[in-house]
C-alpha positions, 0 to 999 in steps of 0.5 A: 499499500505504502509505495502504490501510494508513493508510485501516485505521489510521484506521478502526481507531482510530476506534472503532466508530459508525454514525449515521444523519441527516436530510436537515437541510435547514432554517437553525436559527437560533441566536438563537432560543429554544430547549427542552431536552426529555426524552431518555428513557431505553430502558436499565437503566441509571439516569438516561442519559437525565439523562446524555444531557441534561446532554451535549446541553445543554452541547455545543448552547451550544458550538455558539452555542445561547444562549438555550436554557432546559431544561424543569422537573425535575418532568416529569422521565420516569425513575420506575420506578413509571410510565413515561409517556415520549409524554406527558412529552415532549407535556407538555414540549412544550406547556411549552415553547410556553408559554415562546415557545421556537421549537425544541424537542430531544428524543430517547432513549437506547436504549444506554448502558452497558459491555459485558459482557466482559474489556474492558468497551468503553462502549457508547451508543445515542442518537436526537436530534430537533430539533422547531419547536414552533409547526408540530410539523415535526420539523427535523433528526434522527439517530441513531447508536451508538457503543462505546470502547475498554476504558478509554474513560470511558462518558460520553466516548463519549456526549459524542463520539457526539452531538457528531458527531449535532449536527456534522450540524444547520446551526445559525446 
């Protein structure tokens, strides 16, 4: 009985998280040159993609990726007038290859908001991919959604989710 109660309490405290990851069997060289490519925003929240990019940048560096470059700001896909996300991602990949990067990290934000209601819980949904820039092969992928508690910061929930997703990438 005590074990069941402990497990139920742990599940409750963990918040609601759903994640799926690809096989990710490739070992990724943390000493290679990496490029952070656009994380496109599929939400109504302005600059959610840029927020996810910033968190992803910091978490990759925390995992030991030291040679990480970001795509030029002029390629930022967050425009109200022409949402040409795929074109921007293709251009960013071309830029990264020209810069000599081995890996590219890109993705999408599908949810980044506080839920409507009394409690206003933060909710985040993100998909991330790591691609071999020379072959175009996706080496690792993960997608997830996470909600937090009413007094929790949206950025904190986003950081937790992105950290959980990146934890399965074999970066050595």
